[in-house]
C-alpha positions in Angstrom: 5.8 16.8 -2.9 3.8 14.4 -0.8 6.5 11.9 0.3 10.2 12.2 0.8 12.7 9.6 2.1 16.1 11.0 3.1 19.1 8.7 3.7 17.1 5.8 5.0 19.2 2.9 6.4 17.8 -0.3 8.0 19.5 -3.4 9.4 18.6 -6.4 11.4 20.5 -8.5 13.9 20.7 -12.3 13.3 22.2 -14.5 16.0 24.7 -16.4 13.7 25.5 -13.8 11.0 25.4 -10.7 13.1 24.1 -7.4 11.7 22.5 -7.6 8.3 22.1 -4.4 6.3 18.8 -4.5 4.4 18.5 -0.9 3.2 21.4 1.5 2.6 21.1 5.2 1.9 17.6 5.2 0.3 16.5 8.5 -1.1 13.5 9.3 -3.2 10.4 11.5 -3.3 6.9 11.5 -4.8 4.5 14.1 -5.9 0.8 13.9 -5.2 -1.0 11.7 -7.7 2.1 9.7 -8.8 2.2 6.0 -9.2 5.5 4.2 -8.4 6.5 0.6 -8.5 9.2 -0.8 -6.3 10.8 -4.0 -7.8 13.6 -6.3 -6.9 14.3 -10.0 -6.2 13.2 -11.7 -3.0 15.3 -10.4 -0.1 16.2 -7.1 -1.8 14.4 -5.1 0.9 11.1 -4.2 -0.9 8.7 -5.2 1.9 11.0 -3.7 4.5 11.0 -0.4 2.7 7.2 -0.5 2.4 6.9 -1.2 6.1 9.1 1.9 6.9 7.0 4.1 4.6 3.9 2.8 6.3 5.2 3.7 9.7 5.0 0.1 10.8 8.8 0.1 11.6 11.5 2.6 12.1 14.7 3.0 10.1 18.1 3.0 11.8 18.8 6.4 10.4 17.1 8.9 8.1 13.8 10.7 7.7 10.5 9.7 6.2 8.4 12.8 5.5 4.7 12.5 4.6 3.1 15.8 3.8 5.9 17.4 5.7 5.5 15.3 8.9 8.4 13.2 9.9 7.0 9.7 10.8 10.3 8.7 12.4 10.1 11.4 15.1 6.5 10.8 16.1 5.5 9.2 19.3 3.6 5.9 18.9 0.1 7.3 19.8 0.4 10.2 17.3 1.9 7.9 14.7 -0.9 5.4 15.0 -3.6 8.0 14.5 -1.6 9.7 11.7 -1.1 6.4 9.9 -4.8 5.5 10.3 -5.8 8.9 8.7 -3.2 9.3 6.0 -2.0 5.8 4.8 -4.0 3.1 3.2 -2.4 -0.4 3.0 -3.3 -3.3 0.7 -1.7 -6.6 1.7 -1.1 -9.7 -0.3 -2.8 -11.8 2.4 -5.9 -9.5 2.5 -5.9 -9.3 6.4 -9.6 -8.9 6.6 -11.4 -9.5 9.9 -12.9 -13.0 9.5 -15.9 -12.3 11.8 -16.9 -9.1 10.0 -18.9 -8.9 6.8 -17.5 -7.2 3.7 -19.4 -4.1 4.5 -18.2 -4.1 8.1 -14.6 -4.6 7.1 -14.8 -1.6 4.8 -16.4 0.6 7.4 -14.0 -0.4 10.2 -11.4 2.3 9.6 -14.0 5.0 9.6 -15.6 3.6 12.8 -12.2 3.7 14.5 -11.6 7.3 13.4 -15.2 8.2 14.4 -16.0 9.6 11.0 -19.3 10.9 9.9 -21.6 9.7 7.1 -20.1 6.2 7.3 -23.0 4.3 5.7 -23.2 6.6 2.7 -19.4 6.4 2.1 -19.4 2.6 2.4 -22.4 2.4 -0.1 -20.4 4.5 -2.6 -17.3 2.3 -2.2 -19.3 -0.9 -2.6 -20.6 0.4 -5.9 -17.1 1.3 -6.9 -15.8 -2.3 -6.3 -19.0 -4.0 -7.6 -19.8 -5.9 -4.4 -23.2 -4.4 -3.4 -24.7 -7.9 -3.7 -22.0 -9.5 -1.5 -21.7 -6.8 1.2 -23.1 -9.0 4.0 -21.0 -12.0 3.3 -18.1 -12.9 5.6 -14.5 -13.2 4.1 -14.8 -17.0 4.2 -17.8 -16.8 1.9 -16.0 -14.6 -0.7 -13.5 -15.6 -3.4 -9.9 -14.4 -3.3 -10.7 -11.7 -5.8 -13.6 -10.5 -3.8 -11.6 -10.4 -0.6 -9.0 -8.3 -2.4 -11.7 -5.9 -3.6 -12.8 -5.5 0.0 -9.2 -4.9 1.1 -8.8 -2.2 -1.6 -12.0 -0.6 -0.6 -11.0 -0.6 3.1 -7.7 1.0 2.2 -9.3 3.8 0.1 -12.3 4.5 2.3 -10.3 6.8 4.6 -9.3 8.9 1.5 -5.6 8.4 2.3 -2.8 10.8 1.3 -0.7 7.7 0.4 -1.8 4.2 -0.8 0.6 1.3 -0.4 0.1 -2.1 -2.0 2.4 -5.1 -1.3 2.1 -7.7 -4.0 -1.7 -7.2 -4.2 -2.2 -10.0 -6.8 0.3 -12.5 -5.2 -2.5 -14.8 -3.9 -4.7 -14.6 -7.0 -4.7 -16.5 -10.3 -3.6 -14.5 -13.4 -7.1 -13.7 -14.7 -8.4 -12.5 -11.3 -5.2 -10.6 -10.7 -5.6 -8.7 -13.9 -9.1 -7.7 -12.9 -7.9 -6.6 -9.5 -5.1 -4.5 -10.9 -7.5 -2.9 -13.4 -9.8 -2.0 -10.5 -7.0 -0.7 -8.4 -5.6 1.6 -11.1 -9.0 2.8 -12.1 -9.8 3.8 -8.5 -6.4 5.4 -8.0 -6.9 7.5 -11.2 -10.5 8.4 -10.3 -9.5 9.6 -6.8 -6.1 11.0 -7.8 -4.3 8.9 -5.2 -0.5 8.6 -4.7 0.3 4.9 -5.1 3.4 2.9 -4.2 3.2 -0.7 -5.5 5.7 -3.4 -4.4 5.9 -6.1 -7.1 8.3 -8.6 -8.6 6.2 -8.5 -11.9 7.8 -6.2 -14.5 4.6 -6.0 -16.5 2.7 -4.8 -13.5 5.5 -2.4 -12.6 5.4 -0.9 -16.1 1.8 0.2 -15.5 3.1 2.8 -12.9 4.6 6.1 -14.0 7.9 5.4 -12.2 9.8 2.2 -11.4 12.4 2.0 -8.7 14.6 -1.1 -8.5 16.1 -2.4 -5.3 19.2 -4.6 -5.4 21.0 -5.6 -2.2 19.4 -2.8 -0.2 20.2 0.0 -2.7 18.2 1.8 -5.3 20.0 0.9 -8.5 17.6 2.0 -11.2 14.9 4.5 -11.9 12.8 4.3 -15.0 10.2 7.0 -15.9 7.6 6.2 -18.5 4.2 7.5 -19.5 1.6 6.0 -17.2 -0.8 3.8 -19.0 -3.9 1.9 -18.0 -3.8 -1.8 -17.5 -4.9 -3.9 -20.4 
């Protein structure tokens, strides 16, 4: 087991309506190499749950164990380094550094962690995402699909224990989105990564081995199906 959530609750305070419960008694676990989709309508708590798993926020109660380490009990400096080493995140909005080239964006996490053989690792990743010829372009000179390829490469370059993707095709047209998802699943399979994918798209969710459905802050459904490659 690589990830385990135990009795996770999360609420927020709003001035007029008071305390709003977003997540209530969330429990689930993942084995290494599994792919899981989290689905639900807007406001169901999907992104909040992903933020908690990523260590970007803390739950009100409960535990989040990644490779046996409780993220909720870590001090901020340890959590920041653990997150940088163990968790890769792909955002809908890309979140690339605009003043850095594609190559520099991909290498940035390795530079921060002071890793070795950075250039060789980035070369391999550029080949994997098919952007060798665009590696020196800035994000503003790349298409949306190319930017998301860079974001995927940046998330995977650290060889994370857990890969999180929040609506990774949300800003892309259908054709480009299909290519990005095919690339993502191919790389996840090639590197045997554990993936949690937040999406409102049932077709996209069906490409994961497991689907968890959030409704009003609760997990209401779990479907297991044979994992298949994107068409």
